[in-house]
DRENMAR-779695 format. One record per residue: residue number from 1; residue in one letter; chain; x, z, y of N, C-alpha, C, O in turn. Coordinates in pm, 1 decimal. Last residue first. Example, Ala and Ser with C-alpha at 12.3 -4.5 7.8 and 13.67 -1.06 7.14 Angstrom:
<nodes>
NODE / 2 / S / A / 1285.0 / 708.0 / -225.0 / 1367.0 / 714.0 / -106.0 / 1290.0 / 787.0 / 3.0 / 1340.9 / 803.9 / 113.8 $
NODE / 1 / A / A / 1319.0 / 780.0 / -569.0 / 1230.0 / 780.0 / -450.0 / 1320.0 / 780.0 / -330.0 / 1423.6 / 846.5 / -331.9 $
</nodes>
This chain:
<nodes>
NODE / 119 / X / A / 15924.4 / 13722.9 / 3589.6 / 15776.7 / 13724.7 / 3588.0 / 15729.4 / 13757.8 / 3636.4 / 15607.7 / 13749.0 / 3619.6 $
NODE / 118 / X / A / 16189.4 / 13487.4 / 3497.1 / 16128.4 / 13601.0 / 3524.1 / 16018.8 / 13669.4 / 3569.0 / 16078.0 / 13671.8 / 3676.9 $
NODE / 117 / X / A / 16333.4 / 13330.6 / 3294.3 / 16219.6 / 13353.5 / 3358.1 / 16193.4 / 13478.3 / 3439.8 / 16177.9 / 13577.9 / 3369.1 $
NODE / 116 / X / A / 16519.0 / 13071.7 / 3079.1 / 16482.0 / 13250.1 / 3116.3 / 16369.1 / 13242.2 / 3258.7 / 16338.9 / 13133.5 / 3308.1 $
NODE / 115 / X / A / 16546.0 / 12880.8 / 2791.7 / 16500.0 / 12859.9 / 2932.9 / 16530.7 / 13009.1 / 2988.5 / 16585.4 / 13071.5 / 2897.5 $
NODE / 114 / X / A / 16682.6 / 12763.8 / 2585.9 / 16640.7 / 12878.4 / 2575.5 / 16607.4 / 12834.9 / 2769.4 / 16670.3 / 12753.9 / 2837.5 $
NODE / 113 / X / A / 16427.1 / 12513.4 / 2427.9 / 16565.2 / 12568.9 / 2505.4 / 16561.1 / 12680.0 / 2535.7 / 16451.0 / 12734.4 / 2526.8 $
NODE / 112 / X / A / 16270.2 / 12472.5 / 2150.8 / 16252.9 / 12566.7 / 2245.1 / 16400.8 / 12601.9 / 2340.1 / 16468.9 / 12702.5 / 2320.4 $
NODE / 111 / X / A / 16238.4 / 12253.6 / 1843.6 / 16344.3 / 12369.8 / 1920.0 / 16330.7 / 12357.3 / 2121.9 / 16368.9 / 12266.6 / 2195.9 $
NODE / 110 / X / A / 16001.6 / 12242.0 / 1657.8 / 16031.2 / 12240.6 / 1693.1 / 16124.5 / 12250.0 / 1731.3 / 16183.5 / 12271.5 / 1625.4 $
NODE / 109 / X / A / 15998.6 / 12237.0 / 1349.3 / 15861.1 / 12121.4 / 1370.0 / 15950.8 / 12114.2 / 1545.4 / 15974.8 / 11999.0 / 1581.3 $
NODE / 108 / X / A / 16364.5 / 12246.2 / 1181.8 / 16180.0 / 12221.3 / 1187.1 / 16079.8 / 12189.4 / 1345.5 / 16119.6 / 12113.2 / 1433.5 $
NODE / 107 / X / A / 16617.4 / 12257.7 / 1041.3 / 16478.0 / 12131.5 / 1098.3 / 16384.2 / 12161.5 / 1064.4 / 16317.7 / 12134.7 / 964.3 $
NODE / 106 / X / A / 16800.4 / 12536.0 / 1119.3 / 16761.1 / 12447.0 / 1016.4 / 16637.8 / 12298.3 / 1067.3 / 16604.1 / 12306.2 / 1185.5 $
NODE / 105 / X / A / 16905.2 / 12711.6 / 1278.2 / 16871.5 / 12664.4 / 1306.4 / 16825.1 / 12504.8 / 1222.5 / 16823.2 / 12392.2 / 1272.3 $
NODE / 104 / X / A / 16714.3 / 13105.5 / 1321.3 / 16832.9 / 12926.0 / 1221.5 / 16795.6 / 12843.7 / 1256.8 / 16675.8 / 12836.1 / 1284.3 $
NODE / 103 / X / A / 16670.7 / 13255.0 / 1427.7 / 16808.2 / 13290.6 / 1391.5 / 16912.7 / 13192.6 / 1286.6 / 17022.5 / 13182.0 / 1232.0 $
NODE / 102 / X / A / 16421.1 / 13181.6 / 1561.4 / 16524.0 / 13181.2 / 1637.6 / 16678.1 / 13204.8 / 1569.6 / 16782.3 / 13182.6 / 1631.3 $
NODE / 101 / X / A / 16244.5 / 12928.0 / 1499.3 / 16281.5 / 13030.7 / 1388.8 / 16437.9 / 13099.7 / 1474.0 / 16549.6 / 13061.1 / 1439.6 $
NODE / 100 / X / A / 15882.4 / 12800.1 / 1549.3 / 16058.7 / 12736.4 / 1596.1 / 16057.3 / 12867.7 / 1526.1 / 15955.3 / 12927.3 / 1491.5 $
NODE / 99 / X / A / 15645.9 / 12481.4 / 1470.2 / 15673.0 / 12646.9 / 1462.1 / 15822.7 / 12646.0 / 1542.0 / 15876.6 / 12544.8 / 1586.8 $
NODE / 98 / X / A / 15300.1 / 12428.7 / 1627.9 / 15428.9 / 12439.8 / 1582.4 / 15523.3 / 12531.1 / 1553.4 / 15511.4 / 12647.5 / 1591.7 $
NODE / 97 / X / A / 14999.6 / 12294.1 / 1470.0 / 15022.0 / 12404.1 / 1528.1 / 15254.1 / 12391.4 / 1560.8 / 15316.0 / 12326.7 / 1476.4 $
NODE / 96 / X / A / 14882.9 / 12043.0 / 1453.5 / 14868.1 / 12077.2 / 1544.2 / 14983.0 / 12168.2 / 1614.4 / 15039.1 / 12158.1 / 1723.5 $
NODE / 95 / X / A / 14763.9 / 12073.6 / 1180.8 / 14903.1 / 11990.4 / 1182.3 / 14934.5 / 11995.0 / 1365.1 / 15035.1 / 11930.2 / 1394.1 $
NODE / 94 / X / A / 14788.1 / 12448.7 / 1143.5 / 14742.5 / 12332.2 / 1099.3 / 14901.0 / 12263.6 / 1160.2 / 15017.1 / 12299.6 / 1179.5 $
NODE / 93 / X / A / 14925.7 / 12696.9 / 1036.0 / 14815.0 / 12657.1 / 972.9 / 14767.0 / 12531.5 / 1003.0 / 14701.7 / 12477.8 / 913.5 $
NODE / 92 / X / A / 15337.3 / 12640.3 / 908.1 / 15243.4 / 12629.4 / 1067.1 / 15069.7 / 12620.6 / 975.4 / 15065.3 / 12557.2 / 870.0 $
NODE / 91 / X / A / 15544.8 / 12753.3 / 750.2 / 15374.0 / 12761.1 / 744.5 / 15270.3 / 12725.6 / 857.3 / 15158.8 / 12771.2 / 882.7 $
NODE / 90 / X / A / 15776.7 / 12784.8 / 823.2 / 15757.8 / 12694.3 / 738.0 / 15593.5 / 12678.2 / 670.6 / 15548.5 / 12613.1 / 576.3 $
NODE / 89 / X / A / 15805.2 / 13064.0 / 1000.2 / 15820.6 / 12876.1 / 1012.4 / 15785.0 / 12771.9 / 988.7 / 15760.3 / 12678.1 / 1064.4 $
NODE / 88 / X / A / 15659.2 / 13226.9 / 814.7 / 15604.4 / 13189.5 / 897.9 / 15664.1 / 13032.9 / 951.6 / 15604.3 / 12925.2 / 949.4 $
NODE / 87 / X / A / 15963.3 / 13263.1 / 693.0 / 15844.2 / 13236.1 / 585.9 / 15664.4 / 13167.4 / 708.3 / 15584.8 / 13081.7 / 670.0 $
NODE / 86 / X / A / 16155.1 / 13287.5 / 760.7 / 16133.9 / 13138.9 / 748.4 / 16007.8 / 13115.6 / 675.7 / 15958.6 / 13016.2 / 622.3 $
NODE / 85 / X / A / 16058.8 / 13562.6 / 881.6 / 16141.5 / 13412.9 / 980.8 / 16092.7 / 13302.7 / 908.6 / 16009.4 / 13225.7 / 956.4 $
NODE / 84 / X / A / 16102.0 / 13671.2 / 688.7 / 15950.4 / 13622.1 / 750.1 / 15969.1 / 13573.5 / 867.6 / 15878.9 / 13546.6 / 946.9 $
NODE / 83 / X / A / 16369.6 / 13662.8 / 602.0 / 16277.7 / 13583.1 / 493.5 / 16142.9 / 13612.4 / 607.0 / 16060.9 / 13525.7 / 576.7 $
NODE / 82 / X / A / 16549.2 / 13816.9 / 826.8 / 16521.1 / 13681.0 / 821.0 / 16435.0 / 13616.9 / 736.3 / 16405.7 / 13503.7 / 774.8 $
NODE / 81 / X / A / 16386.1 / 14013.7 / 1030.8 / 16405.8 / 13975.4 / 905.3 / 16403.6 / 13813.8 / 894.4 / 16322.7 / 13726.5 / 925.8 $
NODE / 80 / X / A / 16394.9 / 14051.5 / 1352.9 / 16539.7 / 14084.8 / 1246.8 / 16483.4 / 14051.7 / 1129.5 / 16588.0 / 14060.8 / 1065.2 $
NODE / 79 / X / A / 16125.7 / 13764.6 / 1428.3 / 16186.3 / 13920.0 / 1389.4 / 16392.2 / 13918.8 / 1335.9 / 16472.9 / 13831.6 / 1303.5 $
NODE / 78 / X / A / 16091.8 / 13565.4 / 1587.8 / 16195.4 / 13565.7 / 1636.9 / 16243.5 / 13767.6 / 1620.7 / 16307.2 / 13849.4 / 1687.1 $
NODE / 77 / X / A / 15919.8 / 13302.4 / 1605.5 / 15915.3 / 13333.4 / 1505.1 / 16108.1 / 13408.9 / 1583.6 / 16205.5 / 13341.2 / 1616.2 $
NODE / 76 / X / A / 15659.6 / 13125.3 / 1752.3 / 15836.8 / 13155.5 / 1788.7 / 15855.0 / 13274.4 / 1704.8 / 15786.7 / 13367.4 / 1747.5 $
NODE / 75 / X / A / 15401.2 / 12878.5 / 1702.2 / 15499.0 / 12986.6 / 1661.6 / 15586.9 / 13009.4 / 1726.6 / 15625.6 / 12909.4 / 1787.1 $
NODE / 74 / X / A / 15123.4 / 12749.4 / 1896.1 / 15307.2 / 12761.3 / 1907.0 / 15341.0 / 12866.0 / 1807.5 / 15291.9 / 12972.3 / 1845.5 $
NODE / 73 / X / A / 14895.5 / 12767.7 / 1874.6 / 14939.3 / 12674.5 / 1872.0 / 15076.7 / 12640.8 / 1831.5 / 15126.6 / 12549.7 / 1765.4 $
NODE / 72 / X / A / 14662.1 / 12933.0 / 1602.4 / 14755.8 / 12901.1 / 1697.3 / 14869.2 / 12789.9 / 1785.9 / 14930.1 / 12723.3 / 1702.0 $
NODE / 71 / X / A / 14465.4 / 12932.2 / 1392.0 / 14400.1 / 12892.4 / 1502.8 / 14526.1 / 12930.0 / 1659.9 / 14492.9 / 12946.3 / 1777.3 $
NODE / 70 / X / A / 14665.4 / 13142.6 / 1174.8 / 14524.2 / 13047.6 / 1236.5 / 14486.4 / 13055.0 / 1343.7 / 14468.2 / 13161.0 / 1403.6 $
NODE / 69 / X / A / 14913.4 / 13321.1 / 1159.4 / 14899.1 / 13183.5 / 1228.9 / 14757.3 / 13082.4 / 1229.7 / 14752.5 / 12969.3 / 1278.0 $
NODE / 68 / X / A / 14753.0 / 13539.7 / 1021.5 / 14855.4 / 13545.3 / 1202.7 / 14874.1 / 13457.1 / 1225.0 / 14863.5 / 13446.9 / 1347.2 $
NODE / 67 / X / A / 14798.0 / 13498.5 / 745.2 / 14693.2 / 13511.6 / 892.5 / 14696.7 / 13472.8 / 1067.8 / 14658.2 / 13410.8 / 1166.9 $
NODE / 66 / X / A / 15096.9 / 13635.3 / 687.5 / 15007.9 / 13524.3 / 708.6 / 14889.4 / 13431.2 / 874.3 / 14890.6 / 13372.6 / 982.5 $
NODE / 65 / X / A / 15221.2 / 13818.2 / 872.5 / 15076.9 / 13865.0 / 740.0 / 15053.8 / 13692.9 / 812.2 / 15017.0 / 13649.6 / 921.4 $
NODE / 64 / X / A / 15434.4 / 14058.6 / 1004.1 / 15427.7 / 13970.1 / 993.6 / 15339.3 / 13927.8 / 865.4 / 15365.2 / 13983.2 / 758.6 $
NODE / 63 / X / A / 15340.1 / 14385.7 / 1095.7 / 15486.7 / 14254.3 / 1056.4 / 15412.9 / 14136.4 / 1057.9 / 15315.2 / 14133.1 / 1132.8 $
NODE / 62 / X / A / 15174.4 / 14536.1 / 1412.5 / 15252.6 / 14483.9 / 1313.6 / 15299.2 / 14380.6 / 1221.5 / 15299.5 / 14268.8 / 1273.0 $
NODE / 61 / X / A / 14994.7 / 14545.1 / 1604.6 / 15078.1 / 14671.7 / 1596.5 / 15157.2 / 14644.5 / 1433.5 / 15187.0 / 14736.7 / 1357.6 $
NODE / 60 / X / A / 15028.1 / 14303.8 / 1854.5 / 14983.8 / 14313.0 / 1753.1 / 15039.2 / 14349.1 / 1652.6 / 15113.5 / 14275.6 / 1587.5 $
NODE / 59 / X / A / 14924.5 / 14254.6 / 2191.1 / 14995.6 / 14341.0 / 2099.2 / 14964.8 / 14307.6 / 1969.5 / 14847.1 / 14272.4 / 1962.0 $
NODE / 58 / X / A / 14823.1 / 13978.2 / 2439.2 / 14836.9 / 14096.9 / 2319.4 / 14899.7 / 14114.6 / 2246.3 / 14959.6 / 14018.1 / 2198.7 $
NODE / 57 / X / A / 14989.9 / 14021.9 / 2792.7 / 14961.4 / 13948.7 / 2647.0 / 14912.0 / 14081.8 / 2546.7 / 14933.1 / 14203.0 / 2551.7 $
NODE / 56 / X / A / 14858.8 / 14109.9 / 2969.7 / 14895.6 / 14013.0 / 3026.7 / 14978.5 / 13911.4 / 2830.0 / 14999.1 / 13797.3 / 2788.7 $
NODE / 55 / X / A / 14722.7 / 14391.5 / 3013.4 / 14711.8 / 14290.3 / 2928.9 / 14732.1 / 14127.5 / 2996.9 / 14650.0 / 14054.7 / 3052.6 $
NODE / 54 / X / A / 14939.9 / 14578.0 / 3019.9 / 14876.1 / 14567.4 / 3179.2 / 14784.9 / 14420.3 / 3117.5 / 14787.4 / 14329.9 / 3201.1 $
NODE / 53 / X / A / 14976.0 / 14640.8 / 2781.6 / 14926.7 / 14701.7 / 2874.5 / 14874.1 / 14657.7 / 3001.8 / 14780.0 / 14702.2 / 3067.5 $
NODE / 52 / X / A / 15164.2 / 14434.2 / 2762.6 / 15030.0 / 14435.2 / 2632.9 / 14956.6 / 14547.9 / 2723.4 / 14837.3 / 14517.6 / 2727.5 $
NODE / 51 / X / A / 15414.4 / 14466.8 / 2947.2 / 15309.1 / 14361.6 / 2954.9 / 15177.3 / 14386.4 / 2860.3 / 15074.6 / 14341.7 / 2911.4 $
NODE / 50 / X / A / 15492.5 / 14755.8 / 2830.3 / 15456.1 / 14744.2 / 2929.4 / 15353.0 / 14626.3 / 3013.6 / 15263.7 / 14648.4 / 3095.3 $
NODE / 49 / X / A / 15609.0 / 14623.9 / 2578.5 / 15466.8 / 14716.1 / 2590.6 / 15446.2 / 14724.9 / 2725.5 / 15331.8 / 14682.7 / 2742.2 $
NODE / 48 / X / A / 15874.5 / 14478.6 / 2724.7 / 15662.6 / 14400.8 / 2689.0 / 15603.8 / 14476.9 / 2630.3 / 15499.0 / 14422.0 / 2596.4 $
NODE / 47 / X / A / 15953.9 / 14656.7 / 2827.1 / 15882.5 / 14581.4 / 2850.6 / 15818.5 / 14456.1 / 2863.5 / 15757.7 / 14380.2 / 2938.9 $
NODE / 46 / X / A / 15999.8 / 14825.1 / 2577.8 / 15927.7 / 14851.1 / 2714.6 / 15887.5 / 14717.0 / 2718.6 / 15808.5 / 14663.9 / 2640.5 $
NODE / 45 / X / A / 15995.2 / 14613.0 / 2320.7 / 16091.6 / 14655.9 / 2406.1 / 15961.3 / 14763.0 / 2493.0 / 15843.6 / 14762.5 / 2457.0 $
NODE / 44 / X / A / 15761.8 / 14727.9 / 2002.9 / 15857.9 / 14661.1 / 2149.9 / 15927.4 / 14757.1 / 2237.4 / 15934.4 / 14879.6 / 2247.3 $
NODE / 43 / X / A / 15687.0 / 14764.1 / 1622.3 / 15748.8 / 14801.3 / 1798.8 / 15740.9 / 14703.5 / 1871.4 / 15715.6 / 14592.0 / 1825.9 $
NODE / 42 / X / A / 15628.2 / 14565.5 / 1457.6 / 15534.2 / 14747.2 / 1487.8 / 15545.9 / 14838.3 / 1539.4 / 15487.6 / 14946.6 / 1540.8 $
NODE / 41 / X / A / 15422.2 / 14237.4 / 1637.2 / 15537.8 / 14368.3 / 1568.2 / 15564.6 / 14527.3 / 1619.9 / 15547.1 / 14588.5 / 1725.3 $
NODE / 40 / X / A / 15316.7 / 14042.5 / 1804.5 / 15323.5 / 14048.5 / 1674.5 / 15465.0 / 14189.4 / 1594.6 / 15562.8 / 14190.8 / 1519.9 $
NODE / 39 / X / A / 15217.7 / 13912.7 / 2022.9 / 15301.4 / 13894.1 / 1951.7 / 15293.2 / 13985.6 / 1875.1 / 15187.6 / 14031.8 / 1918.3 $
NODE / 38 / X / A / 15006.0 / 13652.6 / 2203.0 / 14982.0 / 13718.0 / 2143.2 / 15155.9 / 13778.8 / 2071.5 / 15233.7 / 13683.6 / 2064.7 $
NODE / 37 / X / A / 14976.6 / 13451.7 / 2493.1 / 14996.8 / 13471.5 / 2419.1 / 15009.7 / 13610.4 / 2327.6 / 15029.5 / 13703.4 / 2405.7 $
NODE / 36 / X / A / 14863.3 / 13210.4 / 2588.2 / 14807.9 / 13272.9 / 2584.3 / 14861.0 / 13313.7 / 2443.9 / 14833.4 / 13267.0 / 2333.4 $
NODE / 35 / X / A / 15039.0 / 12965.4 / 2898.4 / 14950.0 / 13065.7 / 2662.0 / 14968.7 / 13131.5 / 2763.6 / 15013.4 / 13143.2 / 2877.7 $
NODE / 34 / X / A / 15192.2 / 12996.3 / 3133.2 / 15053.2 / 13066.4 / 3137.0 / 14972.7 / 13063.3 / 2995.7 / 14872.6 / 13131.2 / 2972.6 $
NODE / 33 / X / A / 15419.0 / 12988.2 / 3203.3 / 15334.6 / 12820.6 / 3160.8 / 15178.5 / 12830.9 / 3147.3 / 15086.2 / 12749.5 / 3147.3 $
NODE / 32 / X / A / 15459.0 / 13237.1 / 3146.9 / 15493.7 / 13151.7 / 3286.3 / 15425.5 / 13072.6 / 3299.7 / 15357.5 / 13063.9 / 3402.0 $
NODE / 31 / X / A / 15449.1 / 13309.3 / 2928.0 / 15324.3 / 13324.1 / 3016.7 / 15374.2 / 13302.5 / 3176.0 / 15331.2 / 13344.5 / 3283.4 $
NODE / 30 / X / A / 15696.1 / 13200.2 / 2775.6 / 15463.9 / 13110.6 / 2747.8 / 15428.9 / 13144.5 / 2873.8 / 15383.3 / 13057.7 / 2948.1 $
NODE / 29 / X / A / 15884.5 / 13316.3 / 2887.6 / 15837.8 / 13193.7 / 2997.7 / 15697.4 / 13179.0 / 2862.7 / 15593.1 / 13131.8 / 2907.9 $
NODE / 28 / X / A / 15821.0 / 13586.3 / 2764.7 / 15839.0 / 13619.6 / 2979.3 / 15798.1 / 13413.1 / 2944.0 / 15685.4 / 13376.6 / 2977.4 $
NODE / 27 / X / A / 15862.1 / 13561.4 / 2487.1 / 15706.7 / 13608.8 / 2516.6 / 15752.5 / 13533.2 / 2716.4 / 15697.1 / 13433.5 / 2762.6 $
NODE / 26 / X / A / 16083.6 / 13472.2 / 2520.9 / 16064.2 / 13405.7 / 2415.1 / 15906.0 / 13412.8 / 2561.1 / 15866.8 / 13342.0 / 2653.9 $
NODE / 25 / X / A / 16223.5 / 13777.2 / 2662.4 / 16264.9 / 13608.6 / 2664.2 / 16188.2 / 13493.4 / 2650.5 / 16199.1 / 13406.4 / 2736.9 $
NODE / 24 / X / A / 16140.1 / 13894.7 / 2406.5 / 16097.8 / 13904.7 / 2522.4 / 16141.4 / 13841.7 / 2581.5 / 16045.6 / 13764.9 / 2572.7 $
NODE / 23 / X / A / 16246.9 / 13855.2 / 2159.3 / 16034.8 / 13772.1 / 2182.5 / 16019.6 / 13808.3 / 2315.9 / 15914.1 / 13776.2 / 2370.5 $
NODE / 22 / X / A / 16443.6 / 13913.5 / 2235.5 / 16470.4 / 13690.6 / 2198.2 / 16328.4 / 13773.1 / 2207.6 / 16282.2 / 13733.1 / 2314.4 $
NODE / 21 / X / A / 16432.3 / 14191.7 / 2203.5 / 16507.3 / 14069.7 / 2348.0 / 16456.5 / 13913.5 / 2349.2 / 16439.7 / 13830.6 / 2438.6 $
NODE / 20 / X / A / 16186.6 / 14273.7 / 1941.2 / 16247.0 / 14279.3 / 2078.7 / 16356.5 / 14185.6 / 2166.1 / 16308.7 / 14072.8 / 2177.8 $
NODE / 19 / X / A / 15938.6 / 14164.1 / 1836.7 / 15849.5 / 14341.7 / 1961.8 / 16066.8 / 14346.0 / 2020.5 / 16093.5 / 14409.8 / 2122.3 $
NODE / 18 / X / A / 15749.4 / 13947.8 / 1691.4 / 15896.6 / 14062.8 / 1665.5 / 15862.3 / 14106.0 / 1870.5 / 15792.9 / 14077.4 / 1968.0 $
NODE / 17 / X / A / 15601.9 / 13626.2 / 1684.9 / 15689.0 / 13804.2 / 1578.5 / 15821.8 / 13824.6 / 1630.0 / 15932.7 / 13771.5 / 1626.3 $
NODE / 16 / X / A / 15453.9 / 13522.8 / 1874.1 / 15590.6 / 13558.7 / 1884.3 / 15601.5 / 13651.7 / 1810.9 / 15611.8 / 13765.8 / 1855.9 $
NODE / 15 / X / A / 15154.5 / 13222.5 / 1999.1 / 15263.6 / 13323.5 / 1845.7 / 15403.2 / 13400.7 / 1839.0 / 15487.3 / 13327.2 / 1787.1 $
NODE / 14 / X / A / 14950.7 / 13103.7 / 2181.1 / 15111.1 / 13155.4 / 2098.1 / 15080.6 / 13257.9 / 2085.2 / 15013.0 / 13350.1 / 2130.9 $
NODE / 13 / X / A / 14703.5 / 12943.4 / 2277.3 / 14738.2 / 13024.2 / 2212.4 / 14904.1 / 12994.2 / 2097.0 / 14942.5 / 12921.4 / 2005.5 $
NODE / 12 / X / A / 14666.6 / 12719.3 / 2555.8 / 14678.7 / 12694.0 / 2420.1 / 14791.9 / 12828.6 / 2414.2 / 14896.0 / 12845.1 / 2477.8 $
NODE / 11 / X / A / 14673.9 / 12823.6 / 2895.1 / 14542.6 / 12894.4 / 2796.0 / 14612.1 / 12865.3 / 2576.7 / 14606.1 / 12953.1 / 2490.6 $
NODE / 10 / X / A / 14900.2 / 12605.5 / 2949.3 / 14846.5 / 12669.4 / 2998.0 / 14695.5 / 12680.4 / 2885.3 / 14635.6 / 12592.3 / 2823.7 $
NODE / 9 / X / A / 15081.5 / 12400.9 / 2821.0 / 15076.9 / 12504.9 / 2731.7 / 14941.5 / 12624.9 / 2799.9 / 14892.0 / 12711.2 / 2727.4 $
NODE / 8 / X / A / 15190.3 / 12093.8 / 2749.9 / 15105.4 / 12170.5 / 2858.0 / 14980.9 / 12347.5 / 2821.0 / 14861.4 / 12373.8 / 2807.3 $
NODE / 7 / X / A / 15536.3 / 12055.5 / 2717.2 / 15377.6 / 12036.7 / 2647.0 / 15339.7 / 12087.7 / 2765.2 / 15410.8 / 12120.4 / 2860.2 $
NODE / 6 / X / A / 15750.8 / 11770.1 / 2673.8 / 15656.5 / 11842.4 / 2727.6 / 15530.9 / 11901.7 / 2698.4 / 15432.1 / 11837.3 / 2663.0 $
NODE / 5 / X / A / 15936.0 / 11591.3 / 2459.7 / 15875.4 / 11569.4 / 2546.1 / 15766.7 / 11766.6 / 2615.9 / 15744.5 / 11857.1 / 2535.4 $
NODE / 4 / X / A / 16205.4 / 11374.8 / 2304.9 / 16205.2 / 11547.4 / 2397.5 / 16002.5 / 11515.0 / 2451.0 / 15966.8 / 11399.0 / 2471.8 $
NODE / 3 / X / A / 16239.3 / 11375.2 / 1919.9 / 16192.7 / 11283.5 / 2075.1 / 16160.6 / 11502.9 / 2137.5 / 16134.8 / 11617.0 / 2099.1 $
NODE / 2 / X / A / 16601.6 / 11363.8 / 1730.9 / 16456.4 / 11446.7 / 1807.9 / 16407.7 / 11402.4 / 1897.8 / 16484.2 / 11370.5 / 1988.9 $
NODE / 1 / X / A / 16607.7 / 11234.2 / 1419.4 / 16631.0 / 11241.4 / 1569.2 / 16564.8 / 11339.9 / 1631.2 / 16470.1 / 11397.4 / 1577.7 $
</nodes>
């Protein structure tokens, strides 16, 4: 059973794993909500790279590592590596950390609707 709620995201540390088009859409939405966004990926789309260069988000130029989850409020797993997505989605670093895996709708801690905003 799902329980709908809205979360105050302003200033909350959020991690987006992946640097492709899906990660870009999720990062945009989090930025619109004024979250403190970190993107972890070895490569980024041009637009994500531009957002990082402008200081709108932080880029960690590497693949997923468990230590990246420490202190995160929300983790969005949007890599093209299913094993990395599943590992990160099932390992919240605290009871207050929510995780969401793009490629698999198996039961996780949160479902994020597909809202798309331009920033």
